[in-house]
C-alpha positions as CSV (number, residue, x, y, z in Angstrom):
1,M,6.9,-81.3,21.5
2,S,8.7,-78.6,19.3
3,L,9.4,-80.7,16.4
4,W,5.6,-81.7,16.5
5,R,4.1,-78.0,16.5
6,M,6.7,-77.7,13.5
7,E,5.4,-80.7,11.9
8,W,2.0,-79.6,12.4
9,A,1.8,-75.7,11.6
10,R,3.8,-77.2,8.3
11,T,0.3,-79.2,7.7
12,L,-1.8,-76.5,8.4
13,R,-0.2,-74.8,5.2
14,Q,-0.8,-77.2,3.2
15,R,-3.5,-76.1,0.7
16,E,-4.5,-79.7,-0.3
17,N,-6.2,-79.8,3.7
18,Y,-8.5,-76.7,2.9
19,V,-9.8,-79.0,-0.4
20,F,-10.3,-81.8,1.5
21,L,-12.8,-79.9,3.9
22,F,-14.7,-78.6,0.7
23,T,-14.7,-82.0,-0.4
24,W,-16.2,-84.0,2.5
25,V,-18.8,-81.1,3.2
26,L,-20.0,-81.0,-0.7
27,T,-20.5,-84.7,-0.5
28,L,-22.3,-84.7,2.7
29,V,-24.5,-82.3,2.1
30,L,-25.3,-83.5,-1.7
31,L,-25.8,-87.1,-0.9
32,G,-27.6,-86.2,2.5
33,G,-29.9,-83.7,0.9
34,L,-30.8,-86.0,-1.9
35,G,-32.1,-88.5,0.7
36,Q,-33.9,-85.4,2.2
37,A,-35.3,-84.2,-0.9
38,L,-36.3,-87.2,-2.6
39,P,-37.2,-89.9,0.3
40,V,-38.7,-92.1,-2.0
41,A,-35.4,-92.9,-3.7
42,A,-33.8,-92.8,-0.1
43,N,-35.7,-95.7,1.4
44,Y,-34.9,-97.7,-2.1
45,T,-31.1,-96.9,-1.9
46,N,-30.3,-96.4,1.8
47,I,-28.6,-93.0,2.2
48,S,-26.6,-94.0,4.8
49,A,-25.0,-96.6,2.8
50,T,-24.6,-94.7,-0.1
51,L,-22.5,-92.5,2.0
52,I,-20.9,-95.1,3.0
53,T,-19.9,-96.6,-0.3
54,V,-18.5,-92.8,-1.3
55,L,-16.4,-92.5,1.7
56,G,-15.2,-95.7,1.5
57,L,-14.1,-95.0,-2.3
58,L,-12.9,-90.9,-2.6
59,L,-11.3,-91.3,1.5
60,P,-8.8,-93.6,1.1
61,L,-8.0,-92.8,-2.6
62,F,-7.4,-88.9,-1.2
63,I,-5.2,-90.1,1.4
64,L,-3.1,-92.8,0.1
65,L,-2.5,-90.2,-2.6
66,T,-1.4,-87.2,-0.5
67,T,0.8,-89.3,2.0
68,A,2.5,-91.2,-0.6
69,L,3.3,-88.1,-2.3
70,H,4.3,-86.3,0.7
71,W,7.0,-89.2,2.0
72,G,8.0,-89.7,-2.0
73,Q,8.8,-86.5,-2.0
74,E,10.6,-86.3,1.0
75,R,13.1,-88.7,-0.3
76,E,13.6,-87.6,-3.4
77,S,14.3,-84.1,-2.1
78,K,16.7,-86.1,0.2
79,R,15.4,-84.1,3.4
80,L,14.9,-87.3,4.7
81,N,18.7,-87.8,4.9
82,L,18.7,-84.3,6.8
83,L,16.1,-85.0,9.2
84,S,18.5,-88.1,10.0
85,T,21.2,-86.3,11.3
86,F,18.9,-85.2,14.4
87,T,19.4,-86.4,17.4
88,Y,15.6,-87.6,17.1
89,P,14.9,-91.6,16.6
90,K,13.6,-92.5,13.3
91,W,10.5,-94.2,14.9
92,K,9.9,-90.7,16.3
93,L,10.1,-89.1,13.1
94,I,7.7,-91.1,11.2
95,F,5.3,-90.7,14.4
96,V,5.2,-87.4,14.3
97,R,4.8,-86.6,10.7
98,F,2.1,-89.9,10.7
99,S,0.1,-88.1,14.1
100,T,0.1,-84.0,12.7
101,F,-0.9,-85.2,9.8
102,L,-4.0,-87.3,11.4
103,V,-4.9,-84.6,13.3
104,T,-5.0,-82.2,11.0
105,Q,-7.5,-84.7,8.9
106,V,-9.8,-85.2,11.8
107,L,-10.2,-81.9,12.8
108,I,-11.0,-81.5,8.7
109,L,-13.8,-84.0,9.2
110,L,-14.8,-82.8,12.2
111,L,-15.7,-79.6,11.0
112,A,-17.3,-81.0,7.8
113,F,-19.3,-83.6,9.8
114,L,-20.4,-80.7,12.0
115,I,-21.7,-78.3,8.5
116,A,-23.3,-81.0,7.2
117,S,-25.1,-82.3,10.3
118,L,-26.7,-78.7,10.3
119,V,-28.1,-78.8,6.9
120,V,-28.9,-82.4,6.6
121,G,-31.4,-83.9,9.2
122,Q,-29.6,-87.7,9.8
123,S,-29.9,-89.2,13.4
124,I,-26.8,-88.2,15.8
125,Q,-26.0,-92.5,15.4
126,T,-25.3,-92.3,12.0
127,W,-23.4,-89.4,12.1
128,M,-21.3,-90.4,14.7
129,I,-21.1,-94.0,12.8
130,L,-19.9,-92.4,9.8
131,L,-17.4,-90.0,11.5
132,S,-15.9,-93.0,13.0
133,Y,-15.8,-94.9,9.9
134,A,-14.1,-92.0,7.9
135,I,-11.5,-91.5,10.7
136,G,-10.7,-94.9,10.9
137,L,-10.5,-95.3,6.6
138,T,-8.2,-92.4,7.7
139,I,-5.7,-93.7,10.3
140,Y,-5.1,-97.0,8.0
141,A,-5.0,-95.1,4.5
142,A,-2.3,-92.8,6.8
143,A,-0.4,-95.4,7.8
144,L,-0.6,-97.5,4.8
145,G,0.1,-94.5,2.4
146,T,3.3,-93.6,4.8
147,L,4.8,-97.1,4.1
148,L,4.1,-96.8,0.6
149,G,5.5,-93.3,0.1
150,L,8.7,-94.4,1.7
151,V,8.9,-97.5,-1.0
152,G,8.3,-95.6,-3.9
153,R,11.4,-93.4,-3.3
154,T,9.9,-90.7,-5.9
155,R,7.0,-88.8,-6.3
156,I,5.6,-90.7,-9.5
157,R,6.6,-94.2,-7.8
158,A,5.0,-93.4,-4.6
159,I,1.5,-91.8,-6.6
160,L,1.3,-95.0,-9.2
161,L,2.1,-97.7,-5.6
162,A,-0.3,-95.6,-4.2
163,F,-3.1,-95.3,-7.0
164,L,-2.3,-99.5,-7.6
165,T,-3.0,-100.2,-4.1
166,W,-6.5,-98.6,-3.6
167,V,-7.1,-100.2,-7.0
168,L,-6.7,-103.8,-5.3
169,L,-7.8,-103.0,-1.9
170,I,-10.9,-101.1,-2.7
171,L,-12.0,-101.5,-6.5
172,L,-11.1,-105.2,-7.2
173,W,-11.1,-106.6,-3.7
174,P,-14.4,-107.9,-3.9
175,T,-13.6,-109.8,-6.8
176,I,-10.0,-110.9,-5.0
177,L,-11.6,-112.0,-2.1
178,V,-14.3,-114.5,-4.1
179,T,-12.2,-115.8,-6.2
180,L,-9.4,-116.9,-3.1
181,I,-13.0,-118.0,-1.1
182,S,-13.6,-120.0,-3.9
183,W,-10.5,-121.9,-3.9
184,L,-11.4,-123.2,-0.6
185,P,-13.2,-126.4,0.3
186,Y,-16.9,-125.4,1.0
187,G,-16.6,-126.0,5.1
188,M,-13.7,-124.0,5.2
189,Q,-15.2,-120.8,3.3
190,V,-16.8,-119.5,6.2
191,N,-13.7,-119.3,8.2
192,G,-11.8,-117.8,5.3
193,M,-13.9,-115.0,4.4
194,I,-13.4,-114.5,8.5
195,V,-9.4,-114.6,7.8
196,M,-9.5,-112.2,4.9
197,L,-11.9,-109.6,6.4
198,F,-8.9,-109.0,9.1
199,M,-6.3,-108.6,5.9
200,N,-8.1,-105.6,4.6
201,G,-8.2,-102.8,6.8
202,F,-10.4,-100.7,4.7
203,D,-12.9,-103.4,3.9
204,L,-13.0,-104.2,7.5
205,M,-13.9,-100.7,8.3
206,R,-16.8,-101.2,5.6
207,I,-17.9,-104.1,6.8
208,W,-18.3,-102.8,10.5
209,A,-19.8,-99.4,9.3
210,S,-22.5,-101.4,7.7
211,T,-23.6,-103.2,10.2
212,A,-23.8,-100.6,12.5
213,A,-25.6,-98.3,11.1
214,S,-28.0,-100.4,9.0
215,S,-27.9,-103.9,11.3
216,S,-26.0,-107.4,9.1
217,D,-29.4,-108.1,8.3
218,V,-28.2,-106.0,4.8
219,F,-26.0,-108.8,3.8
220,G,-28.5,-111.2,3.4
221,D,-29.5,-114.1,6.2
222,V,-26.0,-116.2,4.9
223,Y,-23.9,-113.7,6.7
224,L,-26.1,-112.9,9.7
225,D,-24.7,-114.9,12.2
226,L,-20.8,-114.1,10.3
227,L,-21.8,-110.7,11.1
228,S,-23.8,-110.0,13.7
229,W,-21.3,-109.9,16.5
230,M,-19.7,-106.9,15.2
231,N,-23.0,-104.8,15.8
232,R,-22.0,-105.3,19.8
233,P,-19.6,-103.7,22.0
234,I,-17.4,-106.5,22.0
235,G,-17.4,-106.4,17.7
236,Y,-16.7,-102.6,18.1
237,A,-13.3,-103.4,20.4
238,V,-12.2,-106.1,18.5
239,V,-12.5,-104.2,14.8
240,W,-10.6,-101.0,16.5
241,A,-8.3,-103.0,18.0
242,T,-7.5,-104.6,14.7
243,L,-7.3,-101.5,12.3
244,L,-4.7,-99.5,15.2
245,T,-2.9,-102.9,15.4
246,M,-2.4,-103.1,11.8
247,S,-2.0,-99.7,11.1
248,G,0.8,-99.6,13.9
249,F,2.3,-102.4,12.3
250,L,2.8,-100.4,8.7
251,L,4.1,-97.6,10.4
252,W,6.7,-99.6,11.9
253,L,7.7,-101.3,8.9
254,A,8.2,-97.5,7.4
255,S,10.1,-96.9,10.5
256,I,12.5,-99.8,9.7
257,L,12.4,-98.8,6.1
258,V,13.8,-95.4,6.7
259,W,16.3,-96.6,9.3
260,R,18.0,-98.8,6.7
261,K,17.9,-95.9,3.5
262,T,18.9,-93.3,5.6
263,S,21.6,-95.1,8.0
């Protein structure tokens, strides 16, 4: 517990966390205020979908870069070699760092959404879905960024790996998905889409948040049967269990990498 408190205090002293808070408050207030000021435009663009899109683009990028830079700096400065001499298990070191960062980011998101909810008139259900979406993205991005930072070994490599991963899993993922699905026989394409959906935590959370906030009919009649289960309690359980499992697997890989490199 003393190690956790020490790491959390170290995390709270990092200035970028307060930059994150300002960024999220500004984003939520500006986009939400746009929906209130321009109701016609809001009905056309669906302001909740806009918030989902913006959070899905910016939040993974910031979290990936921050965590990858942090662990790359730890590897480059040889601080991990020093920490490996402690009696703490390697997996515990990974978990402590991950959990302190995650708790800090969740508190920042809670405060940002609380401030935005006082200014922007959205339903409580919409705010809860958006907050859950942001927390899910943070969990997955922090776990993935941890692994990328350890693989990169240096700050520059870690940042490049994190940015490349963001481009592939966020910007290029729809193109990659459509290309891979088109190679499958027509009868297997639906099952292929389901499999691919559970291979990318960012896309899984985006689809879940979209169906929960706006119902699955926003994707069209073709995908109505495929995605309608996500808007049910069983869908919530499956999505979050999958996300936590994938994040835990990434942290497990990171702990193995630390053990190999510092032993």
